[in-house]
C-alpha positions as CSV (number, residue, x, y, z in Angstrom):
1,M,-61.1,-9.0,-32.3
2,D,-61.7,-11.7,-29.7
3,M,-61.3,-10.5,-26.1
4,P,-59.6,-12.6,-23.5
5,T,-62.2,-14.3,-21.3
6,S,-60.3,-15.3,-18.2
7,A,-57.4,-14.0,-16.1
8,R,-56.5,-13.4,-12.5
9,P,-58.5,-10.3,-11.4
10,L,-56.4,-7.1,-11.0
11,D,-56.1,-5.5,-7.6
12,L,-54.5,-2.1,-8.3
13,L,-56.8,0.3,-6.5
14,A,-54.0,1.2,-4.1
15,D,-52.0,2.7,-7.0
16,F,-54.6,5.5,-7.5
17,P,-54.5,8.1,-4.7
18,A,-57.4,10.1,-6.1
19,I,-59.9,7.3,-5.6
20,P,-61.0,7.3,-2.0
21,Q,-62.3,4.2,-0.3
22,G,-65.9,3.6,-1.1
23,W,-66.0,5.7,-4.2
24,A,-66.9,3.8,-7.4
25,Y,-65.3,5.6,-10.3
26,L,-67.0,4.3,-13.5
27,D,-66.1,7.1,-15.9
28,T,-62.8,5.9,-17.3
29,A,-64.0,6.2,-20.9
30,A,-64.1,9.9,-20.3
31,T,-60.8,10.1,-18.5
32,A,-58.8,7.6,-16.5
33,Q,-57.6,8.2,-13.0
34,K,-53.8,8.5,-12.6
35,P,-51.6,5.9,-10.9
36,R,-48.8,6.9,-8.5
37,P,-46.0,6.2,-11.0
38,V,-47.5,8.7,-13.5
39,I,-48.1,11.3,-10.8
40,D,-44.5,10.8,-9.6
41,A,-43.1,11.1,-13.1
42,I,-44.9,14.4,-13.6
43,G,-43.8,15.7,-10.2
44,R,-40.1,14.8,-11.0
45,G,-40.4,16.4,-14.4
46,Y,-41.5,19.8,-12.9
47,A,-39.6,19.6,-9.5
48,E,-36.3,18.0,-10.4
49,T,-35.5,17.7,-14.1
50,Y,-37.5,20.5,-15.9
51,A,-36.0,22.3,-18.8
52,T,-37.0,23.0,-22.4
53,V,-36.1,20.5,-25.2
54,H,-34.4,20.6,-28.6
55,R,-33.0,24.1,-27.9
56,G,-30.7,24.4,-24.9
57,V,-27.0,23.5,-25.0
58,Y,-26.8,23.2,-21.2
59,R,-26.8,19.8,-19.6
60,R,-30.3,19.9,-18.1
61,S,-31.9,20.7,-21.4
62,A,-29.9,18.0,-23.2
63,D,-30.9,15.5,-20.6
64,M,-34.6,16.5,-20.9
65,T,-34.3,16.2,-24.7
66,L,-33.0,12.7,-24.4
67,A,-35.9,11.8,-22.0
68,F,-38.4,13.4,-24.4
69,E,-37.2,11.5,-27.4
70,A,-37.0,8.3,-25.4
71,A,-40.7,8.8,-24.7
72,R,-41.3,9.1,-28.4
73,R,-39.4,5.8,-29.0
74,R,-41.4,4.1,-26.2
75,T,-44.7,5.3,-27.7
76,A,-43.6,4.1,-31.1
77,A,-42.9,0.6,-29.7
78,F,-46.1,0.6,-27.7
79,I,-48.3,0.7,-30.9
80,G,-45.9,-1.1,-33.3
81,A,-44.7,1.9,-35.3
82,R,-41.8,1.3,-37.6
83,A,-39.9,4.3,-36.5
84,P,-40.2,7.0,-33.8
85,E,-40.3,9.6,-36.5
86,E,-43.8,8.4,-37.2
87,I,-45.0,9.6,-33.8
88,V,-46.3,13.1,-33.6
89,F,-47.1,14.6,-30.2
90,V,-50.2,16.7,-30.2
91,R,-52.7,17.9,-27.5
92,G,-55.0,14.9,-27.9
93,A,-56.8,12.7,-30.4
94,T,-59.0,15.7,-31.3
95,E,-56.0,17.7,-32.5
96,A,-54.6,14.6,-34.2
97,I,-57.7,14.1,-36.3
98,N,-57.9,17.8,-37.1
99,L,-54.2,17.7,-38.2
100,V,-54.8,14.9,-40.6
101,A,-58.0,16.4,-41.9
102,Q,-56.5,19.9,-42.4
103,S,-53.1,18.8,-43.7
104,W,-53.7,15.5,-45.6
105,G,-57.3,16.3,-46.4
106,G,-56.5,19.9,-47.4
107,T,-53.8,18.8,-49.7
108,F,-55.2,15.7,-51.3
109,L,-59.0,16.0,-51.2
110,K,-60.8,17.6,-54.2
111,P,-64.4,18.2,-55.3
112,G,-66.3,14.9,-55.7
113,D,-63.9,12.9,-53.5
114,R,-65.6,10.9,-50.7
115,I,-64.9,10.4,-47.0
116,M,-66.3,7.3,-45.2
117,L,-67.3,7.6,-41.5
118,S,-69.7,5.5,-39.4
119,V,-72.8,6.2,-37.3
120,L,-71.1,5.6,-34.0
121,E,-68.2,8.1,-34.4
122,H,-67.3,10.6,-31.7
123,H,-67.8,14.3,-32.7
124,S,-64.1,14.6,-33.0
125,N,-64.1,12.1,-35.8
126,I,-67.1,13.8,-37.6
127,V,-66.7,17.6,-37.3
128,P,-63.1,17.9,-38.6
129,W,-64.1,15.9,-41.7
130,Q,-67.2,18.1,-42.2
131,M,-65.0,21.2,-42.0
132,I,-62.5,19.9,-44.6
133,A,-65.3,18.5,-46.8
134,E,-66.9,22.0,-46.9
135,R,-63.6,23.5,-47.8
136,T,-62.6,21.0,-50.5
137,G,-65.9,19.9,-52.0
138,A,-65.5,16.4,-50.8
139,V,-68.6,14.4,-49.7
140,I,-69.1,12.4,-46.5
141,D,-70.7,8.9,-46.5
142,V,-71.8,7.2,-43.3
143,A,-71.6,3.4,-42.8
144,P,-74.5,1.9,-40.8
145,L,-74.3,-0.3,-37.7
146,T,-75.2,-4.0,-37.1
147,E,-78.1,-4.8,-34.8
148,D,-75.8,-5.2,-31.9
149,G,-74.0,-1.9,-32.4
150,R,-70.9,-2.7,-34.5
151,I,-69.8,-0.9,-37.6
152,D,-71.4,-2.9,-40.4
153,L,-68.4,-3.7,-42.6
154,D,-70.4,-5.7,-45.0
155,A,-72.6,-2.7,-45.7
156,M,-69.5,-0.4,-45.9
157,A,-68.0,-2.7,-48.5
158,T,-70.9,-2.2,-50.8
159,M,-70.7,1.6,-50.2
160,L,-67.0,2.1,-50.9
161,T,-66.1,3.4,-54.4
162,D,-63.0,4.5,-56.2
163,R,-63.9,8.0,-55.2
164,H,-63.3,7.3,-51.5
165,R,-60.0,8.8,-50.4
166,I,-60.1,8.1,-46.6
167,V,-62.1,6.0,-44.1
168,A,-62.1,7.2,-40.5
169,L,-63.5,4.9,-37.9
170,A,-63.4,4.3,-34.1
171,H,-61.4,1.3,-33.1
172,V,-63.7,1.0,-30.1
173,S,-66.9,2.9,-29.7
174,N,-66.9,5.3,-26.7
175,V,-70.6,4.7,-26.2
176,L,-71.2,1.0,-27.0
177,G,-67.8,-0.5,-26.4
178,S,-68.1,-2.4,-29.7
179,V,-64.7,-3.4,-31.2
180,L,-64.0,-2.8,-34.9
181,D,-62.6,-5.6,-37.0
182,A,-59.8,-3.1,-37.9
183,R,-57.9,-5.4,-40.1
184,R,-60.9,-6.1,-42.4
185,A,-61.7,-2.3,-42.4
186,A,-58.1,-1.6,-43.6
187,E,-58.4,-4.3,-46.3
188,L,-61.7,-2.8,-47.5
189,A,-60.4,0.7,-47.5
190,H,-57.2,-0.2,-49.4
191,A,-59.1,-2.2,-51.9
192,A,-61.0,0.9,-52.8
193,G,-57.8,3.0,-53.0
194,A,-58.6,4.8,-49.7
195,L,-56.6,5.3,-46.5
196,L,-57.8,4.2,-43.0
197,L,-57.6,6.4,-39.9
198,L,-58.4,4.7,-36.6
199,D,-59.6,6.6,-33.5
200,G,-57.9,4.5,-30.8
201,C,-58.8,6.5,-27.7
202,Q,-60.9,3.7,-26.2
203,A,-58.6,0.9,-27.6
204,V,-55.1,1.6,-26.4
205,P,-56.0,1.6,-22.6
206,R,-57.6,-1.8,-22.8
207,M,-56.2,-4.0,-25.5
208,P,-52.9,-4.6,-27.4
209,V,-52.5,-2.4,-30.5
210,D,-50.1,-3.0,-33.4
211,V,-50.6,-0.5,-36.2
212,Q,-48.7,-2.7,-38.6
213,A,-50.8,-5.8,-37.9
214,L,-54.0,-3.7,-38.1
215,G,-52.9,-2.3,-41.5
216,C,-54.1,1.2,-40.9
217,D,-52.5,4.4,-42.2
218,F,-53.2,6.8,-39.3
219,Y,-53.8,6.0,-35.6
220,V,-54.7,8.5,-32.9
221,F,-55.1,8.4,-29.2
222,S,-55.1,10.6,-26.0
223,A,-52.9,10.1,-23.0
224,H,-55.5,11.0,-20.4
225,K,-57.6,7.9,-21.2
226,L,-54.5,5.8,-20.9
227,Y,-53.9,6.7,-17.2
228,G,-51.6,9.6,-18.4
229,P,-52.0,13.4,-18.2
230,T,-54.3,15.6,-20.1
231,G,-53.0,17.9,-22.8
232,I,-51.0,15.3,-24.6
233,G,-51.9,12.9,-27.4
234,V,-50.4,10.9,-30.3
235,L,-50.8,10.9,-34.0
236,W,-49.2,7.9,-35.7
237,G,-48.9,8.1,-39.5
238,R,-47.1,6.1,-42.1
239,G,-43.8,7.8,-42.7
240,D,-44.5,8.4,-46.4
241,L,-47.8,10.0,-45.7
242,L,-46.4,12.3,-43.0
243,G,-43.6,13.3,-45.4
244,A,-46.1,14.4,-48.0
245,M,-48.2,16.5,-45.6
246,P,-47.7,20.2,-45.0
247,P,-47.6,21.7,-41.6
248,V,-50.8,23.3,-40.2
249,Q,-49.2,25.5,-37.6
250,G,-46.1,27.7,-38.0
251,G,-43.6,28.7,-35.4
252,G,-40.5,27.6,-33.6
253,A,-39.2,24.0,-33.8
254,M,-41.0,23.1,-37.0
255,I,-38.7,25.0,-39.4
256,D,-35.6,24.3,-41.4
257,K,-34.8,27.9,-42.4
258,V,-36.8,31.1,-42.1
259,T,-36.3,34.2,-44.2
260,F,-38.9,36.9,-45.1
261,E,-38.8,35.6,-48.6
262,K,-39.4,31.9,-47.9
263,T,-39.5,29.4,-45.1
264,T,-38.6,25.7,-45.4
265,F,-39.8,23.1,-42.9
266,A,-38.3,20.4,-40.8
267,P,-39.1,16.8,-41.7
268,P,-41.7,14.9,-39.6
269,P,-42.4,14.8,-36.7
270,A,-40.9,18.2,-36.0
271,R,-42.9,19.7,-38.9
272,F,-46.1,19.2,-37.0
273,E,-44.9,20.1,-33.5
274,A,-44.7,23.9,-33.6
275,G,-43.8,25.8,-30.4
276,T,-42.7,24.5,-27.1
277,P,-44.1,21.1,-26.5
278,H,-45.9,19.7,-23.4
279,V,-42.6,18.3,-22.2
280,V,-43.7,16.9,-18.9
281,G,-46.9,15.6,-20.4
282,V,-44.8,13.5,-22.7
283,L,-42.9,12.1,-19.7
284,G,-46.3,11.4,-18.1
285,L,-47.4,9.6,-21.2
286,A,-44.3,7.4,-21.2
287,A,-44.9,6.6,-17.5
288,A,-48.5,5.6,-18.3
289,I,-47.3,3.3,-21.1
290,A,-44.8,1.7,-18.8
291,Y,-47.5,1.2,-16.2
292,V,-50.0,-0.6,-18.5
293,E,-47.2,-2.6,-20.1
294,A,-46.1,-3.8,-16.7
295,I,-49.6,-5.0,-16.0
296,G,-50.0,-6.4,-19.5
297,L,-52.7,-5.3,-22.1
298,D,-54.0,-8.8,-22.3
299,A,-54.5,-8.9,-18.6
300,I,-56.3,-5.5,-18.7
301,A,-58.5,-6.7,-21.5
302,A,-59.5,-9.8,-19.6
303,H,-60.1,-7.9,-16.4
304,E,-62.4,-5.4,-18.1
305,A,-64.2,-8.1,-20.2
306,A,-65.1,-9.9,-16.9
307,L,-66.4,-6.6,-15.4
308,V,-68.5,-5.9,-18.5
309,R,-70.0,-9.4,-18.4
310,E,-70.8,-9.2,-14.7
311,T,-72.4,-5.7,-15.2
312,R,-74.5,-6.7,-18.2
313,D,-75.7,-9.8,-16.4
314,A,-76.7,-7.8,-13.3
315,L,-78.4,-5.0,-15.3
316,S,-80.2,-7.4,-17.6
317,G,-82.0,-8.8,-14.6
318,L,-83.6,-5.5,-14.0
319,N,-86.7,-5.3,-16.3
320,S,-86.7,-1.5,-16.4
321,V,-83.1,-1.3,-17.8
322,R,-82.3,-1.2,-21.5
323,L,-78.7,-2.2,-22.4
324,F,-77.0,-0.9,-25.5
325,G,-74.1,-2.4,-27.5
326,P,-72.7,-6.0,-27.8
327,D,-72.3,-8.4,-25.0
328,D,-68.5,-8.5,-25.6
329,A,-68.1,-4.7,-25.3
330,A,-64.6,-3.5,-24.4
331,G,-64.7,-1.9,-21.0
332,I,-68.0,0.1,-21.5
333,V,-71.6,-0.6,-20.6
334,S,-74.2,2.0,-21.8
335,F,-77.8,1.7,-20.5
336,A,-81.1,3.6,-20.0
337,L,-83.6,3.3,-17.2
338,E,-87.2,3.4,-18.3
339,G,-88.9,6.7,-17.4
340,V,-85.8,8.3,-15.9
341,H,-83.5,10.7,-17.7
342,P,-79.8,9.6,-17.6
343,H,-78.9,12.9,-15.9
344,D,-81.2,12.0,-13.0
345,V,-79.7,8.5,-12.9
346,G,-76.2,10.0,-12.8
347,T,-77.2,12.5,-10.1
348,I,-78.7,9.9,-7.8
349,L,-75.8,7.5,-8.3
350,D,-73.5,10.3,-7.3
351,E,-75.3,10.6,-4.0
352,S,-74.5,6.9,-3.6
353,R,-70.8,7.6,-4.4
354,V,-71.0,6.0,-7.8
355,A,-69.6,8.2,-10.7
356,I,-70.8,7.5,-14.2
357,R,-71.2,9.5,-17.4
358,A,-74.7,10.6,-18.5
359,G,-75.4,12.4,-21.7
360,H,-74.8,12.1,-25.4
361,H,-71.1,11.3,-25.0
362,C,-70.1,13.5,-27.9
363,A,-72.0,11.1,-30.2
364,Q,-75.3,12.8,-31.1
365,P,-75.7,11.0,-34.4
366,L,-75.5,7.7,-32.5
367,M,-78.0,8.8,-30.0
368,A,-80.4,9.6,-32.8
369,H,-79.8,6.1,-34.2
370,L,-80.5,4.6,-30.9
371,G,-83.7,6.7,-30.5
372,V,-82.6,8.3,-27.3
373,D,-81.4,11.8,-26.3
374,A,-78.8,10.4,-23.9
375,T,-77.6,7.3,-22.2
376,A,-76.0,6.4,-18.8
377,R,-72.5,4.9,-19.2
378,A,-70.4,2.9,-16.8
379,S,-66.8,2.4,-18.0
380,F,-64.1,0.5,-16.3
381,G,-60.4,0.7,-15.6
382,V,-57.7,-1.4,-14.0
383,Y,-58.8,0.0,-10.5
384,N,-62.3,-1.3,-10.7
385,G,-63.6,-4.5,-9.2
386,P,-66.8,-6.4,-8.3
387,Q,-67.4,-4.0,-5.4
388,D,-68.0,-1.2,-8.0
389,I,-70.5,-3.2,-9.9
390,A,-72.3,-4.0,-6.6
391,A,-72.4,-0.3,-5.8
392,L,-73.7,0.6,-9.3
393,V,-76.5,-2.0,-9.1
394,A,-77.5,-0.9,-5.6
395,G,-77.5,2.7,-6.8
396,I,-79.7,1.9,-9.8
397,E,-82.1,0.0,-7.5
398,R,-82.3,3.2,-5.4
399,V,-83.1,5.2,-8.5
400,R,-85.9,2.8,-9.3
401,R,-87.4,3.2,-5.8
402,I,-87.2,7.0,-6.0
403,F,-88.9,7.1,-9.4
404,G,-91.4,4.3,-8.7
């Protein structure tokens, strides 16, 4: 996917009360800071309009139910779903992938079937498939990467067989920022008779997403990376697929009728939403979607692309810095400083009021592929600007002085 290359810089720092003046927050890929409209929506939800949903006959509950389902419709429109019933609210992308693996995989995978992943996947898109493969007798294959850190779809095309049932890939790498050609991945998967699940955690905050245009079958993301609250995420699935999947949790709200002899289940999405939902979290998600839509995903993409270019240009001028990933990474720059552990880099940068992520980023197989134990990662949001890059570079120069 081509990223926009120019746009008027965003100036939204004032919307984020948890970012004090002079603090460079460069860990948005882990979790985004929250804008005032999201904080206000959550505050109103608890302080003014709170009630349970789908149960009460009193007015407050009915109103909250309307708001809850309006948030589902807004989420469906945000990613191009055909119907709100295709949106399942979960705790996060991790739960969404586990749900698909346990429900769809547990139902349709059998011994000898194959699952296709890639080297750069987050642990949340590896471990659930390992668990279901062990249970069902399916086998996991791993697509390699190109030299600049993209999923090698040419290689994947030669690896796919008629035994593959599902392909599960990151839309944007949480370490490298590399953007998948999702449409081609869908075409390759479908040509082999497989489904495509996309992990969209790093994509939805920084680029337009239309699941129909992408051609995928499942799409997952977490609200907290989209400037929303923690504890809420989204599973989108094609309606026919969700309708064929059994629930993985039992309890209230997901039933049609319960007797001690037999229980029948509600249709999707209720079938997968057992128990009292994270009501206010869903309202916060809707507010976050409204926030980024008001800015414009194209504008956000262009803003972050410019920051990535400026950062990579600045760091490439330091001969002790190794950069990872492609030049056109989406919102993420991973790097290593020769002779200095990334944790030490992160600690010293913190003393300079620069917050980055240091570690394996829940992607240990990718670290092994890169030949490192960990990397330092700077990741951007709508609140970042050139001043944050300047602070990062000055901090890295201090690290170099300290370590000689």
